[in-house]
Backbone as XML, in Angstrom:
<?xml version="1.0"?>
<chain id="A" units="angstrom">
  <residue number="1" name="UNK">
    <atom name="N" x="2.949" y="0.149" z="19.591"/>
    <atom name="CA" x="3.062" y="-0.955" z="18.663"/>
    <atom name="C" x="1.692" y="-1.596" z="18.485"/>
  </residue>
  <residue number="2" name="UNK">
    <atom name="N" x="1.405" y="-1.963" z="17.264"/>
    <atom name="CA" x="0.126" y="-2.560" z="16.900"/>
    <atom name="C" x="0.194" y="-4.074" z="17.113"/>
  </residue>
  <residue number="3" name="UNK">
    <atom name="N" x="-0.834" y="-4.641" z="17.740"/>
    <atom name="CA" x="-0.917" y="-6.100" z="17.860"/>
    <atom name="C" x="-1.167" y="-6.692" z="16.479"/>
  </residue>
  <residue number="4" name="UNK">
    <atom name="N" x="-0.693" y="-7.900" z="16.258"/>
    <atom name="CA" x="-0.816" y="-8.508" z="14.930"/>
    <atom name="C" x="-2.264" y="-8.621" z="14.468"/>
  </residue>
  <residue number="5" name="UNK">
    <atom name="N" x="-3.199" y="-8.813" z="15.379"/>
    <atom name="CA" x="-4.602" y="-8.922" z="14.963"/>
    <atom name="C" x="-5.203" y="-7.556" z="14.628"/>
  </residue>
  <residue number="6" name="UNK">
    <atom name="N" x="-4.504" y="-6.467" z="14.958"/>
    <atom name="CA" x="-4.993" y="-5.124" z="14.668"/>
    <atom name="C" x="-4.325" y="-4.494" z="13.450"/>
  </residue>
  <residue number="7" name="UNK">
    <atom name="N" x="-3.459" y="-5.240" z="12.769"/>
    <atom name="CA" x="-2.833" y="-4.708" z="11.560"/>
    <atom name="C" x="-3.900" y="-4.417" z="10.518"/>
  </residue>
  <residue number="8" name="UNK">
    <atom name="N" x="-3.720" y="-3.324" z="9.804"/>
    <atom name="CA" x="-4.656" y="-2.952" z="8.754"/>
    <atom name="C" x="-4.074" y="-3.318" z="7.394"/>
  </residue>
  <residue number="9" name="UNK">
    <atom name="N" x="-4.904" y="-3.916" z="6.566"/>
    <atom name="CA" x="-4.521" y="-4.315" z="5.222"/>
    <atom name="C" x="-5.282" y="-3.465" z="4.215"/>
  </residue>
  <residue number="10" name="UNK">
    <atom name="N" x="-4.735" y="-3.347" z="2.999"/>
    <atom name="CA" x="-5.472" y="-2.670" z="1.939"/>
    <atom name="C" x="-6.671" y="-3.511" z="1.564"/>
  </residue>
  <residue number="11" name="UNK">
    <atom name="N" x="-7.782" y="-2.871" z="1.390"/>
    <atom name="CA" x="-9.007" y="-3.568" z="0.993"/>
    <atom name="C" x="-9.837" y="-3.958" z="2.197"/>
  </residue>
  <residue number="12" name="UNK">
    <atom name="N" x="-11.128" y="-3.811" z="2.069"/>
    <atom name="CA" x="-12.012" y="-4.117" z="3.176"/>
    <atom name="C" x="-12.479" y="-5.557" z="3.218"/>
  </residue>
  <residue number="13" name="UNK">
    <atom name="N" x="-12.594" y="-6.167" z="2.052"/>
    <atom name="CA" x="-13.094" y="-7.538" z="1.992"/>
    <atom name="C" x="-11.919" y="-8.503" z="1.832"/>
  </residue>
  <residue number="14" name="UNK">
    <atom name="N" x="-12.144" y="-9.769" z="2.138"/>
    <atom name="CA" x="-11.075" y="-10.757" z="1.921"/>
    <atom name="C" x="-10.600" y="-10.805" z="0.471"/>
  </residue>
  <residue number="15" name="UNK">
    <atom name="N" x="-11.509" y="-10.599" z="-0.475"/>
    <atom name="CA" x="-11.128" y="-10.606" z="-1.887"/>
    <atom name="C" x="-10.183" y="-9.445" z="-2.203"/>
  </residue>
  <residue number="16" name="UNK">
    <atom name="N" x="-10.494" y="-8.261" z="-1.640"/>
    <atom name="CA" x="-9.630" y="-7.101" z="-1.874"/>
    <atom name="C" x="-8.272" y="-7.296" z="-1.207"/>
  </residue>
  <residue number="17" name="UNK">
    <atom name="N" x="-8.264" y="-7.890" z="-0.020"/>
    <atom name="CA" x="-6.979" y="-8.174" z="0.637"/>
    <atom name="C" x="-6.146" y="-9.109" z="-0.224"/>
  </residue>
  <residue number="18" name="UNK">
    <atom name="N" x="-6.778" y="-10.135" z="-0.781"/>
    <atom name="CA" x="-6.069" y="-11.075" z="-1.650"/>
    <atom name="C" x="-5.526" y="-10.368" z="-2.886"/>
  </residue>
  <residue number="19" name="UNK">
    <atom name="N" x="-6.281" y="-9.409" z="-3.391"/>
    <atom name="CA" x="-5.874" y="-8.660" z="-4.585"/>
    <atom name="C" x="-4.545" y="-7.942" z="-4.362"/>
  </residue>
  <residue number="20" name="UNK">
    <atom name="N" x="-4.362" y="-7.393" z="-3.163"/>
    <atom name="CA" x="-3.153" y="-6.624" z="-2.871"/>
    <atom name="C" x="-2.058" y="-7.457" z="-2.196"/>
  </residue>
  <residue number="21" name="UNK">
    <atom name="N" x="-2.314" y="-8.739" z="-1.951"/>
    <atom name="CA" x="-1.326" y="-9.604" z="-1.295"/>
    <atom name="C" x="0.018" y="-9.648" z="-2.035"/>
  </residue>
  <residue number="22" name="UNK">
    <atom name="N" x="0.033" y="-9.635" z="-3.376"/>
    <atom name="CA" x="1.333" y="-9.654" z="-4.060"/>
    <atom name="C" x="2.185" y="-8.404" z="-3.789"/>
  </residue>
  <residue number="23" name="UNK">
    <atom name="N" x="1.575" y="-7.345" z="-3.295"/>
    <atom name="CA" x="2.303" y="-6.109" z="-3.018"/>
    <atom name="C" x="2.863" y="-6.065" z="-1.594"/>
  </residue>
  <residue number="24" name="UNK">
    <atom name="N" x="2.550" y="-7.069" z="-0.768"/>
    <atom name="CA" x="3.055" y="-7.091" z="0.609"/>
    <atom name="C" x="4.532" y="-7.466" z="0.593"/>
  </residue>
  <residue number="25" name="UNK">
    <atom name="N" x="5.339" y="-6.620" z="1.238"/>
    <atom name="CA" x="6.768" y="-6.890" z="1.356"/>
    <atom name="C" x="7.109" y="-7.551" z="2.686"/>
  </residue>
  <residue number="26" name="UNK">
    <atom name="N" x="6.286" y="-7.290" z="3.697"/>
    <atom name="CA" x="6.565" y="-7.850" z="5.012"/>
    <atom name="C" x="5.911" y="-7.025" z="6.103"/>
  </residue>
  <residue number="27" name="UNK">
    <atom name="N" x="6.534" y="-7.039" z="7.275"/>
    <atom name="CA" x="6.015" y="-6.324" z="8.439"/>
    <atom name="C" x="7.072" y="-5.341" z="8.919"/>
  </residue>
  <residue number="28" name="UNK">
    <atom name="N" x="6.649" y="-4.123" z="9.196"/>
    <atom name="CA" x="7.527" y="-3.100" z="9.763"/>
    <atom name="C" x="7.774" y="-3.468" z="11.221"/>
  </residue>
  <residue number="29" name="UNK">
    <atom name="N" x="8.994" y="-3.815" z="11.557"/>
    <atom name="CA" x="9.290" y="-4.268" z="12.917"/>
    <atom name="C" x="9.253" y="-3.135" z="13.939"/>
  </residue>
  <residue number="30" name="UNK">
    <atom name="N" x="9.284" y="-1.915" z="13.474"/>
    <atom name="CA" x="9.229" y="-0.783" z="14.403"/>
    <atom name="C" x="7.833" y="-0.631" z="15.007"/>
  </residue>
  <residue number="31" name="UNK">
    <atom name="N" x="6.799" y="-0.742" z="14.154"/>
    <atom name="CA" x="5.440" y="-0.542" z="14.669"/>
    <atom name="C" x="4.503" y="-1.706" z="14.365"/>
  </residue>
  <residue number="32" name="UNK">
    <atom name="N" x="5.040" y="-2.791" z="13.766"/>
    <atom name="CA" x="4.285" y="-4.012" z="13.513"/>
    <atom name="C" x="3.167" y="-3.818" z="12.489"/>
  </residue>
  <residue number="33" name="UNK">
    <atom name="N" x="3.362" y="-2.908" z="11.529"/>
    <atom name="CA" x="2.366" y="-2.692" z="10.484"/>
    <atom name="C" x="2.786" y="-3.426" z="9.210"/>
  </residue>
  <residue number="34" name="UNK">
    <atom name="N" x="1.821" y="-3.670" z="8.347"/>
    <atom name="CA" x="2.082" y="-4.307" z="7.059"/>
    <atom name="C" x="2.824" y="-3.317" z="6.162"/>
  </residue>
  <residue number="35" name="UNK">
    <atom name="N" x="3.814" y="-3.810" z="5.421"/>
    <atom name="CA" x="4.586" y="-2.983" z="4.496"/>
    <atom name="C" x="4.236" y="-3.397" z="3.075"/>
  </residue>
  <residue number="36" name="UNK">
    <atom name="N" x="3.824" y="-2.406" z="2.279"/>
    <atom name="CA" x="3.461" y="-2.633" z="0.883"/>
    <atom name="C" x="4.455" y="-1.953" z="-0.046"/>
  </residue>
  <residue number="37" name="UNK">
    <atom name="N" x="4.624" y="-2.517" z="-1.226"/>
    <atom name="CA" x="5.419" y="-1.911" z="-2.284"/>
    <atom name="C" x="4.544" y="-0.942" z="-3.068"/>
  </residue>
  <residue number="38" name="UNK">
    <atom name="N" x="4.955" y="0.305" z="-3.110"/>
    <atom name="CA" x="4.225" y="1.314" z="-3.872"/>
    <atom name="C" x="4.123" y="0.915" z="-5.343"/>
  </residue>
  <residue number="39" name="UNK">
    <atom name="N" x="5.230" y="0.489" z="-5.920"/>
    <atom name="CA" x="5.249" y="0.139" z="-7.339"/>
    <atom name="C" x="4.332" y="-1.046" z="-7.641"/>
  </residue>
  <residue number="40" name="UNK">
    <atom name="N" x="4.299" y="-2.025" z="-6.741"/>
    <atom name="CA" x="3.436" y="-3.187" z="-6.977"/>
    <atom name="C" x="1.957" y="-2.819" z="-6.867"/>
  </residue>
  <residue number="41" name="UNK">
    <atom name="N" x="1.610" y="-1.938" z="-5.938"/>
    <atom name="CA" x="0.214" y="-1.484" z="-5.826"/>
    <atom name="C" x="-0.193" y="-0.755" z="-7.102"/>
  </residue>
  <residue number="42" name="UNK">
    <atom name="N" x="0.664" y="0.151" z="-7.558"/>
    <atom name="CA" x="0.375" y="0.889" z="-8.789"/>
    <atom name="C" x="0.249" y="-0.087" z="-9.956"/>
  </residue>
  <residue number="43" name="UNK">
    <atom name="N" x="1.100" y="-1.098" z="-10.006"/>
    <atom name="CA" x="1.020" y="-2.109" z="-11.049"/>
    <atom name="C" x="-0.303" y="-2.864" z="-11.022"/>
  </residue>
  <residue number="44" name="UNK">
    <atom name="N" x="-0.828" y="-3.130" z="-9.840"/>
    <atom name="CA" x="-2.126" y="-3.801" z="-9.718"/>
    <atom name="C" x="-3.224" y="-2.906" z="-10.276"/>
  </residue>
  <residue number="45" name="UNK">
    <atom name="N" x="-3.175" y="-1.614" z="-9.973"/>
    <atom name="CA" x="-4.173" y="-0.694" z="-10.519"/>
    <atom name="C" x="-4.110" y="-0.669" z="-12.051"/>
  </residue>
  <residue number="46" name="UNK">
    <atom name="N" x="-2.904" y="-0.704" z="-12.596"/>
    <atom name="CA" x="-2.739" y="-0.675" z="-14.053"/>
    <atom name="C" x="-3.262" y="-1.968" z="-14.677"/>
  </residue>
  <residue number="47" name="UNK">
    <atom name="N" x="-2.835" y="-3.105" z="-14.149"/>
    <atom name="CA" x="-3.178" y="-4.381" z="-14.782"/>
    <atom name="C" x="-4.619" y="-4.822" z="-14.536"/>
  </residue>
  <residue number="48" name="UNK">
    <atom name="N" x="-5.167" y="-4.506" z="-13.362"/>
    <atom name="CA" x="-6.508" y="-5.007" z="-13.039"/>
    <atom name="C" x="-7.620" y="-3.977" z="-13.238"/>
  </residue>
  <residue number="49" name="UNK">
    <atom name="N" x="-7.270" y="-2.699" z="-13.173"/>
    <atom name="CA" x="-8.298" y="-1.663" z="-13.289"/>
    <atom name="C" x="-8.228" y="-0.896" z="-14.595"/>
  </residue>
  <residue number="50" name="UNK">
    <atom name="N" x="-7.241" y="-1.206" z="-15.431"/>
    <atom name="CA" x="-7.136" y="-0.558" z="-16.733"/>
    <atom name="C" x="-6.699" y="0.892" z="-16.678"/>
  </residue>
  <residue number="51" name="UNK">
    <atom name="N" x="-6.064" y="1.291" z="-15.596"/>
    <atom name="CA" x="-5.573" y="2.671" z="-15.490"/>
    <atom name="C" x="-4.244" y="2.790" z="-16.225"/>
  </residue>
  <residue number="52" name="UNK">
    <atom name="N" x="-3.929" y="4.009" z="-16.658"/>
    <atom name="CA" x="-2.579" y="4.271" z="-17.137"/>
    <atom name="C" x="-1.690" y="4.351" z="-15.908"/>
  </residue>
  <residue number="53" name="UNK">
    <atom name="N" x="-0.380" y="4.305" z="-16.116"/>
    <atom name="CA" x="0.525" y="4.406" z="-14.969"/>
    <atom name="C" x="0.365" y="5.751" z="-14.261"/>
  </residue>
  <residue number="54" name="UNK">
    <atom name="N" x="0.158" y="6.817" z="-15.032"/>
    <atom name="CA" x="-0.031" y="8.141" z="-14.432"/>
    <atom name="C" x="-1.319" y="8.189" z="-13.607"/>
  </residue>
  <residue number="55" name="UNK">
    <atom name="N" x="-2.402" y="7.643" z="-14.157"/>
    <atom name="CA" x="-3.670" y="7.602" z="-13.413"/>
    <atom name="C" x="-3.529" y="6.771" z="-12.140"/>
  </residue>
  <residue number="56" name="UNK">
    <atom name="N" x="-2.862" y="5.632" z="-12.253"/>
    <atom name="CA" x="-2.682" y="4.758" z="-11.097"/>
    <atom name="C" x="-1.832" y="5.427" z="-10.021"/>
  </residue>
  <residue number="57" name="UNK">
    <atom name="N" x="-0.805" y="6.135" z="-10.446"/>
    <atom name="CA" x="0.053" y="6.832" z="-9.501"/>
    <atom name="C" x="-0.711" y="7.939" z="-8.773"/>
  </residue>
  <residue number="58" name="UNK">
    <atom name="N" x="-1.491" y="8.706" z="-9.516"/>
    <atom name="CA" x="-2.307" y="9.762" z="-8.901"/>
    <atom name="C" x="-3.354" y="9.160" z="-7.957"/>
  </residue>
  <residue number="59" name="UNK">
    <atom name="N" x="-3.977" y="8.060" z="-8.378"/>
    <atom name="CA" x="-4.974" y="7.388" z="-7.540"/>
    <atom name="C" x="-4.331" y="6.903" z="-6.246"/>
  </residue>
  <residue number="60" name="UNK">
    <atom name="N" x="-3.150" y="6.297" z="-6.364"/>
    <atom name="CA" x="-2.438" y="5.827" z="-5.183"/>
    <atom name="C" x="-2.129" y="6.981" z="-4.241"/>
  </residue>
  <residue number="61" name="UNK">
    <atom name="N" x="-1.567" y="8.068" z="-4.789"/>
    <atom name="CA" x="-1.193" y="9.214" z="-3.953"/>
    <atom name="C" x="-2.379" y="9.773" z="-3.181"/>
  </residue>
  <residue number="62" name="UNK">
    <atom name="N" x="-3.506" y="9.905" z="-3.840"/>
    <atom name="CA" x="-4.668" y="10.535" z="-3.213"/>
    <atom name="C" x="-5.461" y="9.572" z="-2.338"/>
  </residue>
  <residue number="63" name="UNK">
    <atom name="N" x="-5.727" y="8.368" z="-2.846"/>
    <atom name="CA" x="-6.664" y="7.459" z="-2.176"/>
    <atom name="C" x="-6.017" y="6.438" z="-1.249"/>
  </residue>
  <residue number="64" name="UNK">
    <atom name="N" x="-4.754" y="6.146" z="-1.448"/>
    <atom name="CA" x="-4.087" y="5.158" z="-0.602"/>
    <atom name="C" x="-3.111" y="5.859" z="0.328"/>
  </residue>
  <residue number="65" name="UNK">
    <atom name="N" x="-2.097" y="6.476" z="-0.246"/>
    <atom name="CA" x="-1.085" y="7.161" z="0.560"/>
    <atom name="C" x="-1.692" y="8.300" z="1.367"/>
  </residue>
  <residue number="66" name="UNK">
    <atom name="N" x="-2.683" y="8.970" z="0.796"/>
    <atom name="CA" x="-3.306" y="10.112" z="1.458"/>
    <atom name="C" x="-4.329" y="9.754" z="2.519"/>
  </residue>
  <residue number="67" name="UNK">
    <atom name="N" x="-4.601" y="8.471" z="2.705"/>
    <atom name="CA" x="-5.589" y="8.080" z="3.714"/>
    <atom name="C" x="-4.886" y="7.537" z="4.947"/>
  </residue>
  <residue number="68" name="UNK">
    <atom name="N" x="-5.104" y="8.189" z="6.052"/>
    <atom name="CA" x="-4.560" y="7.696" z="7.319"/>
    <atom name="C" x="-5.699" y="6.994" z="8.044"/>
  </residue>
  <residue number="69" name="UNK">
    <atom name="N" x="-5.500" y="5.729" z="8.353"/>
    <atom name="CA" x="-6.558" y="4.920" z="8.945"/>
    <atom name="C" x="-6.383" y="4.746" z="10.447"/>
  </residue>
  <residue number="70" name="UNK">
    <atom name="N" x="-5.544" y="5.582" z="11.047"/>
    <atom name="CA" x="-5.315" y="5.465" z="12.482"/>
    <atom name="C" x="-4.197" y="4.481" z="12.779"/>
  </residue>
  <residue number="71" name="UNK">
    <atom name="N" x="-4.148" y="4.046" z="14.018"/>
    <atom name="CA" x="-3.115" y="3.105" z="14.423"/>
    <atom name="C" x="-3.231" y="1.840" z="13.575"/>
  </residue>
  <residue number="72" name="UNK">
    <atom name="N" x="-2.114" y="1.381" z="13.097"/>
    <atom name="CA" x="-2.115" y="0.196" z="12.246"/>
    <atom name="C" x="-2.111" y="0.511" z="10.767"/>
  </residue>
  <residue number="73" name="UNK">
    <atom name="N" x="-2.140" y="1.807" z="10.408"/>
    <atom name="CA" x="-2.094" y="2.188" z="8.997"/>
    <atom name="C" x="-0.861" y="1.557" z="8.357"/>
  </residue>
  <residue number="74" name="UNK">
    <atom name="N" x="-1.015" y="0.922" z="7.199"/>
    <atom name="CA" x="0.129" y="0.272" z="6.553"/>
    <atom name="C" x="1.253" y="1.254" z="6.240"/>
  </residue>
  <residue number="75" name="UNK">
    <atom name="N" x="2.433" y="0.689" z="6.055"/>
    <atom name="CA" x="3.615" y="1.426" z="5.627"/>
    <atom name="C" x="3.794" y="1.163" z="4.137"/>
  </residue>
  <residue number="76" name="UNK">
    <atom name="N" x="4.150" y="2.205" z="3.383"/>
    <atom name="CA" x="4.355" y="2.074" z="1.942"/>
    <atom name="C" x="5.811" y="2.396" z="1.619"/>
  </residue>
  <residue number="77" name="UNK">
    <atom name="N" x="6.425" y="1.552" z="0.812"/>
    <atom name="CA" x="7.831" y="1.707" z="0.472"/>
    <atom name="C" x="7.967" y="1.771" z="-1.034"/>
  </residue>
  <residue number="78" name="UNK">
    <atom name="N" x="8.793" y="2.708" z="-1.486"/>
    <atom name="CA" x="9.102" y="2.825" z="-2.904"/>
    <atom name="C" x="10.579" y="2.560" z="-3.094"/>
  </residue>
  <residue number="79" name="UNK">
    <atom name="N" x="10.910" y="1.835" z="-4.133"/>
    <atom name="CA" x="12.323" y="1.579" z="-4.385"/>
    <atom name="C" x="12.983" y="2.748" z="-5.099"/>
  </residue>
  <residue number="80" name="UNK">
    <atom name="N" x="12.187" y="3.720" z="-5.519"/>
    <atom name="CA" x="12.713" y="4.890" z="-6.206"/>
    <atom name="C" x="12.781" y="6.066" z="-5.252"/>
  </residue>
  <residue number="81" name="UNK">
    <atom name="N" x="13.846" y="6.828" z="-5.371"/>
    <atom name="CA" x="14.030" y="7.996" z="-4.517"/>
    <atom name="C" x="14.550" y="9.121" z="-5.366"/>
  </residue>
  <residue number="82" name="UNK">
    <atom name="N" x="13.838" y="10.226" z="-5.343"/>
    <atom name="CA" x="14.286" y="11.429" z="-6.035"/>
    <atom name="C" x="14.964" y="12.327" z="-5.027"/>
  </residue>
  <residue number="83" name="UNK">
    <atom name="N" x="16.246" y="12.561" z="-5.201"/>
    <atom name="CA" x="16.980" y="13.422" z="-4.290"/>
    <atom name="C" x="16.543" y="14.856" z="-4.527"/>
  </residue>
  <residue number="84" name="UNK">
    <atom name="N" x="15.988" y="15.449" z="-3.506"/>
    <atom name="CA" x="15.500" y="16.826" z="-3.605"/>
    <atom name="C" x="16.556" y="17.759" z="-3.045"/>
  </residue>
  <residue number="85" name="UNK">
    <atom name="N" x="17.018" y="18.644" z="-3.894"/>
    <atom name="CA" x="18.046" y="19.611" z="-3.461"/>
    <atom name="C" x="17.414" y="20.826" z="-2.857"/>
  </residue>
</chain>
């Protein structure tokens, strides 16, 4: 379990952390990591960076979801689920 002072947030600077604060859903009680909404992060990329939704989704998949930062890596949750047969 990660100590609260060791939780990792999106963004390296305080300004970047503030930018992604609206996407925080809470704390994962299993491992004490920050939980972010995938859709809200993608929405921030679209509204603040001028990306299309497809570009933002690809950027998220590669640069956010695809980066493991070690212990304390945030948890990402999507409200959409595609049932794979």
